[in-house]
N, C-alpha and C positions, 0 to 999 in steps of 0.2 A: 494590589493590580486592577486596574481601570475594567469595569463593564463594559467590554466593547461593543454586544449588539443594542444595548441599554444607550450609548453612546451612541451609534448610528444612527438609532430611531430620533434622538433629539436633533442631530444634526440633518435630517433626511433632506431637507428641503435645500440644503446647501451641498450637501453631497450629490444627489443625484444629478445636476447637470456634469461632475466632475467623472460618475459613473460612466456616463453617456461616452463622454470624451474618452478614458480609457479602454472602454468597449469600442469605438470607433477605429482607435487605435490598434488593437489587437485584429481588429478585422482586415486592416491594410498591411499589417505583418504577415498572416495568412495568406493573403493574397501574395504579395510579393514571394514567397515561398513557392508560391500554387505557381506562379508564371515563369521563377527560376530566377529572379531578381538577387535573390537572395539564396545560398545553395544547400544543396542537403547532401550527407553521406548517405548510400545507398551499401547494407551489409550484403558481403556476398551468400548469406543462406536466409531463411525466413526470418523475419523481424516482428516481435509480439510487443505492443507496447500498452503499458498498466498504468492508466494516470485517472485523474478527476476536473472535473469543472471548478472545484471548490479548494478550500485549504484541505489540512488534514484530517485522519478519522475516519476516510471511508474504508478503508481494509486494503489498501494495496499491496502492505507486505503479506500479509496471512494470502491472498489472491497469487501474488508472486510464490508464494511457497507451495500454493496447492498445483500451480502450473510446474514449479521443478519434480515436484513429485510424481505428477502425470508422464513428465518426459521422462524421471529416470527409468519409470515401471517399462520403457518401450526402448531404453538402453540409447534415447538421445541427449546426448550432452550438450548443456548451454551455459552462454555468460550473460550474465546478467550487469548491465549499463546503469548505475545510480551516481546522482550527484554525491551522496555522502552525507545528510543534511547536518549541521554542527561537526563534521569530523575535519582533524588536523592533519591529512596527513606529511609525512616528511619529503615526499616524491610524490610525482603523479606521470600518467598512470596510476594506482594502488590496486594491486591484488590481495585481496584480503583472504589472512588462512586463519582458521578456526583458534590460533592462539595470539591474534593480532591484539592490541589494544583498542579498548573501546574509545577513547580519545582519540588516537588517529583514526580509526576507521569508519565510526558513528555505528550507533545502535543497532539500527538495522540492518544494515548490511553483512555485521557481526554475525546477528541471529540466523542471516541467511546461510553463511558460512559455516555454522557451528551445526546446521542442522540439514544440510544439501550439500553433503562432502563430494558429490559428481559433477558438483556446480563450480564456477569460476567466478566471483562477484570480485568487480572492477568497480574503483571509488573513482570520479574524475570529473568534475562540473561542465567539463567539454568530452562530452558523451562521443562525438565522431571521433575526437582522438582518441578516444579510451577504445572504443570498438574497433578502429583500425589497427590498434597495438592488440586487441585481442583478438583479433581474426585471425592477423598473421601469426600468433603465437601457437595458440589452442585450436583453428579449425572447428569451431562448434558448428554442431548440427542448427542450431537456432539461438538468435539474441532476444533476451528480452529487458527492454526499454523499463526501466522503474521509474514512476512519475514524468510517462515523457508527453501525457498527450500537447502540452504546449512545447516540449522540447523538439521543437520541428525543424531543428538544424540535423536529425537521425530520420531518414525515411522510414517508415513502416508499412508492414501489411497486414495486421491486424490490429485493431485500435480499439481497446477496453475500455471503457469510461464507467468510472465508479461515481456512485452519487449516494446520498444518504436521505432519507425522508425527509428532515430539513431543507434540503436540496430542490424537494420536489414540491414542498408545502411554503412553509412561510418563507422560507430564502431564496423562492424560483426567481432565477433572472436579476439578482440581486449584485450585480458586479461590483467590487472593491472601488474607493471606499464605502460603499454605500453598503456591501454583504459581504460575503467573503467569496463569491465567483470570480475564476482570477479570468475570464471572456463572458461573454453574453452567448444566451442562449441558439443563437444559429450557429455556433460552433459546434454544438451537438449535431450536427450533419458530417461531420467526418466521422463519427462512431462507428465501428464494426459492429459493436454490444453494447450493450446499457446492462451495468450491475448495481442491483442496491442492495445495501449492507442493513440489514435489521439487527433489532437488539431483541431479546427473548419478550413474549408478551405482544398485545394487542397495538396496532395502532392506525387508530380511527383517521380514514380519509386517505389513506395511501394509496389506496386502489384504484379510486377514485382518480386521485393526483395521476398515477400512472397513465391511466385510458386517457387521462385530458393531454398532459405533457408531453408522455414520452410516446406513446402508440402511435401518433401522426409521425413519428421520425421513420417508421416502417422497418424498424431493426428489431431484433430480436432483444428480450428484458429477461434478465434474469434476477432472480432475489437470492442471498445468501446471508448466514449467522455464522458466526462463530461459537460452536456447542462446546460447552463444558465437559472434560473427559476424566476429568482426577487431576491430584494435586502432585507435585516433587517436590521435597527437599533442595533447596539451592544447590546443596554440595552434590545431588544426584546418590545420595546415601540410603532414600527410601523415597516410596510413593501409598499413595492413600486415595482412597474412593472420595473419601468426605474427613471431617472435624470430629465425628460423631455428637455434633451438637453442640459445642464447644464455641465460647464466644472467639470473635475473632476480628481484625481490622483489615482496611484495604488499602494500600500504599502505591499510587502508580502515579506514573509522570508521561501519560498517553494523551491525544488530543482530546479521547473521549472517556474520562476517566467514568461517567456514569454506567459506561458502557462496562467497566471491566468491576465495577460493584454489581451490575443485574446480572454478568457471569456468573461471577463467585455467590450471589445468594441464588441463583437456580439450582447451581451444584450443591450447595452445603445448606439448602433447605430454610434459610432463615438470614435478614439482612444482618450487614457487617455493624458491629459497634459504633464504628467511626470509620470515615471515608478520609485520607489525607491526598490532597490534588497536589502534584508538583507540574510545573511548567513541561510542555513536551518536549522530548528529548533530552531533558534534566539531565545535569553532569552531576551524580549524587555523590558526597561528602560526608565525611566519616559524622559529622556535624547533624547531617540528613537522619543517619543511620540511629545514631541517639534519641533524635526525636521521635521518630519511629516507635524506637523500642520502650520510650516513653508514654507514648500515647496509647502503646498494645496494653503497657502496665501487668502482663504474665498473659495475655491473651495472645491467641496465634496472630500471624503478620500471612496476610497473601498479598503477593505481586504478580506482574504480570511478566511475559516471558523479553516482553522488550525491556524491561528494565531488571529484569533478572543478569543479563549479560554484563551490565554494568556494576549490581550491587554485590554480585558475587566475588568481587576484587575488594571489597571493603568488609567483607563479612565473613569471613576466610571458612570457618566449618558450614556456616550458610545455615541461619535457623530460622530461616522464612521458609516457605512458602510459597512455589512458582504454581501459576495455573495452566492446565495443559488443555488445549482449546483444538478443535478440528474444524475445519471450514465447510460446512453444507449448505447444500442449495435447497429453497423453498419454491414456490409457485414461479411459474413460467408465463413471459406474456409474447404474444407474436413470432411464436417459435412452439416446432412440436417435440423438438428433441430435448433432452436435456443438455446441460452446459458441456459434460465432456466430449458428449458424441459432437456435438454442434463444433466444438474447438478440434476436435480430433480431424474431422471431416475436412472443414478450412485448413489446418493442419497440413493434413497430407496432400492436399490440392498445392500448396504453398511449397514444399518439399518437392514433389513429382516438377514443379514447373522452374526450380532453382535447379533442379538436377539435369533438366533437359538444358536449359540455356548454360550451365556448364558443361556439357558434352558435345553444345555446340559449338563455344567457345576454344574450347580443345580441337575441335575438328580446324577452325578456322585460321589457330594458330600453328598448327600441322602443314596444313595444305601450300 
C-alpha cells in the first residue's frame, strides 16, 4: 500500500494548484447552497450535524454515540442519517436493526444500532430522501446527521466539526489531493463548535495551534479522548479490567490504528507485542482471522468495537477481546461551559423554536 502522505509531499508542487482549484469549487458549491440555487431539505425537528474537515479518524462515531446517550437520558428519540460507508443494502433507505448484516448495513451504523436501541439508524447516501422517509415514519425529536459537514443537501441547526491534532498542525488547510482536507479553512466559519480528538500522552504544539488557528473563528472549542474502561469477550461471555500483564497483539481496521494501540497500552500497562493494521472499514474474512491468530501465537488478541461487529460473525464463540471505551472531554477554549451543558442549552433552545413553529403552523392550518 503506497505511503500517501509521502507521495503527496513529493508531488506537492504539482498538487498545490489542483488543491487550490478543488477548494475553490467547494466554496462555489457552498455558495450555491447558501443562495438557494442548490436546494436543501430541512427536517421538521432540530438537526445536528457531526462531521469533519478531513478524512476519517476524527471520532465521529464515538461522538454520535455520546449524543445518543445524552438524548436517551432525556427521553429524546433520535434518527441518525448516515451514508453507511461501504455498505451494500438491498434497498434504500435501510433501517438498521441490531441483527442486520455488517455487509448490508456497514460497520459503524450497525455498531450504533446495537448500542443505542432507542435510536433509529438509517442508511442511505441520499440523506434528504432517508430523512424525509424516517421523519414521516418515526416522528423523531431530533435528527443526527452523521459525517454531515459537507452534506449540504440537509439543512442543520448545529454543526459540530471534528478535527485531529494533525489537522491543526502539519495538515492545516491542505486540501485534497495535496492533503486530507475536503474543503479549505474558510469553510470552518460554518461550524457551531469545534471538537478535537486527542490521544493519550502529550501533544506538543497543540495548544498553540488551537490558539492561532481556531480561536479566531470565535466558536467554542472542546477536546475529547476515548478513554479505556476495560475489555469484553467478543461473544459477551466475560469482561475484564486488564490482561494481568500477559502478552497481547492489537488487530484493527480503523482509520487511526495507532490510536487503538495507544488506547490498549494505556489500559493494559504495556505495549502490544504487534499491531496488525487493516484498511479502514476492512471486510474481514476467515483468512484474516487465521492471519491474526498466527500472529498472536497464543497471546491475547485485542480488537476495536468497530471491528467486533464484523469479526463476531467469523469467530463463533469469540476468543478475542474487544476494547471498551468511553468518550471523555478535556480542556476547552472560547467557552466557559462543559460540552454537554453547552450542547444542552443550544438543543433546548432549538426544541422550543421548532415547537413554536409547529404550533403556529397548526393554528394556520385550522384557521
